[in-house]
C-alpha positions as CSV (number, residue, x, y, z in Angstrom):
1,M,-0.1,0.0,-0.1
2,D,1.6,3.6,-1.0
3,R,1.8,6.1,1.4
4,Q,1.1,9.8,0.5
5,L,2.1,12.5,2.9
6,I,0.8,16.1,2.6
7,S,2.2,18.4,3.5
8,S,1.7,22.2,4.1
9,G,5.4,23.2,3.7
10,T,6.1,24.6,6.7
11,I,9.0,24.1,8.5
12,Y,7.7,22.5,11.5
13,E,6.6,19.3,9.8
14,K,10.6,18.5,9.1
15,L,11.5,20.0,12.2
16,A,8.8,17.8,14.0
17,G,8.0,14.6,12.5
18,Y,5.2,14.9,10.6
19,S,2.7,15.2,7.9
20,R,0.0,18.2,7.7
21,A,-2.0,14.6,6.8
22,V,-0.7,11.1,5.5
23,R,-2.9,8.9,3.0
24,L,-3.3,5.4,3.6
25,G,-5.1,3.2,1.4
26,N,-8.7,4.6,1.0
27,V,-7.7,6.1,5.2
28,V,-6.7,9.5,5.6
29,H,-4.8,11.6,9.2
30,V,-4.8,14.9,9.5
31,S,-2.7,16.2,12.3
32,G,-3.7,18.9,14.7
33,T,-4.4,21.8,12.6
34,T,-4.4,25.7,13.7
35,A,-6.3,28.8,12.1
36,T,-2.8,29.9,11.5
37,D,-2.1,31.0,7.7
38,G,0.7,30.0,5.3
39,A,2.9,33.0,6.6
40,D,2.7,31.8,10.0
41,K,-0.5,34.4,10.9
42,I,-2.9,33.9,14.2
43,V,-6.5,34.0,11.5
44,G,-9.6,34.9,14.2
45,V,-7.9,36.3,17.2
46,G,-10.3,36.6,20.2
47,D,-13.1,34.6,17.7
48,S,-13.5,30.8,18.6
49,A,-16.0,30.4,15.6
50,A,-13.7,32.3,12.8
51,Q,-11.3,29.6,13.9
52,T,-12.8,27.1,14.2
53,D,-14.5,27.8,10.5
54,F,-10.7,28.8,9.1
55,I,-9.4,25.6,10.3
56,I,-11.9,23.2,9.0
57,R,-11.5,24.8,5.0
58,K,-7.9,24.1,5.9
59,I,-8.6,20.4,6.7
60,E,-10.9,20.2,3.4
61,A,-8.0,21.2,1.3
62,A,-5.6,19.0,3.0
63,L,-8.2,16.4,1.8
64,G,-9.0,17.0,-0.9
65,E,-4.7,16.9,-1.7
66,A,-5.0,13.2,-0.5
67,G,-8.0,12.2,-2.5
68,A,-10.2,13.4,-0.1
69,S,-13.3,15.8,0.4
70,L,-15.0,16.4,4.2
71,T,-18.5,14.0,2.6
72,D,-15.7,11.1,3.8
73,V,-15.1,12.6,7.4
74,V,-15.8,9.4,9.7
75,R,-14.2,11.0,13.1
76,T,-13.1,15.0,14.7
77,R,-11.2,15.7,17.3
78,I,-11.5,19.1,19.0
79,Y,-9.0,20.6,21.6
80,L,-10.3,24.1,23.2
81,A,-7.8,27.0,25.0
82,P,-9.1,28.1,27.6
83,G,-12.0,30.7,27.0
84,A,-13.3,29.4,23.9
85,D,-16.4,29.6,23.1
86,W,-17.1,25.3,23.0
87,E,-21.0,26.4,21.7
88,A,-19.6,29.0,18.5
89,V,-17.3,25.5,17.6
90,C,-20.1,24.0,17.8
91,R,-22.2,25.3,16.1
92,V,-19.8,26.3,12.7
93,H,-18.1,22.3,13.4
94,G,-22.6,21.3,12.9
95,Q,-22.3,23.8,9.1
96,Y,-20.2,22.1,7.5
97,F,-20.7,19.1,9.6
98,G,-24.8,18.8,9.9
99,E,-25.5,16.2,7.4
100,I,-22.1,13.7,7.4
101,R,-22.4,13.6,11.2
102,P,-18.7,12.1,11.6
103,A,-17.8,10.8,15.5
104,N,-16.4,13.9,17.8
105,T,-15.2,14.2,20.4
106,L,-14.4,18.2,22.0
107,L,-12.1,18.8,25.2
108,Y,-11.5,21.6,27.0
109,I,-7.2,21.2,27.6
110,Q,-4.8,23.6,29.8
111,A,-3.5,24.7,27.0
112,L,-2.7,24.6,23.4
113,V,0.6,25.8,21.8
114,G,0.1,29.4,21.6
115,E,-1.4,31.7,23.5
116,Q,-3.6,32.6,20.4
117,Y,-5.4,29.5,19.7
118,L,-8.4,28.8,20.6
119,V,-9.0,25.9,18.9
120,E,-7.1,22.8,17.2
121,M,-8.9,20.1,15.3
122,E,-7.8,16.4,13.9
123,A,-9.1,14.4,11.7
124,E,-10.2,11.0,10.0
125,A,-11.8,10.3,6.4
126,I,-12.1,7.5,4.6
127,I,-12.5,7.5,1.1
128,A,-15.1,5.6,0.0
129,A,-13.7,4.1,-3.6
130,D,-10.5,4.3,-3.1
131,D,-9.6,5.0,-7.0
132,S,-5.9,3.9,-6.6
């Protein structure tokens, strides 16, 4: 089975030894994703909903590179920093996944990697028809 590594091109991938996403067969795992744009700027500072929206679109792009889409997502995990608005996060998650309804875990943790991050999310997808 071929292993496809999806990279976002950040220096942190090589430094920490990880990939934005990994596809093995018809399964795609997307790493913990924060609301950081390509220039290392945090999007939606102080706004849980804006960070969640940006994160899901970032996850969607990684899935697309792996030949998957949001409709293939079977699990999401959402980590919230103290002060994050869980209801706002859930509303945005529901806008994208309301019909898909993946298994989901939502938890508050002590802190994320940077003070301005409110949300981090992981996703797992299974591509129904693997054409590769």
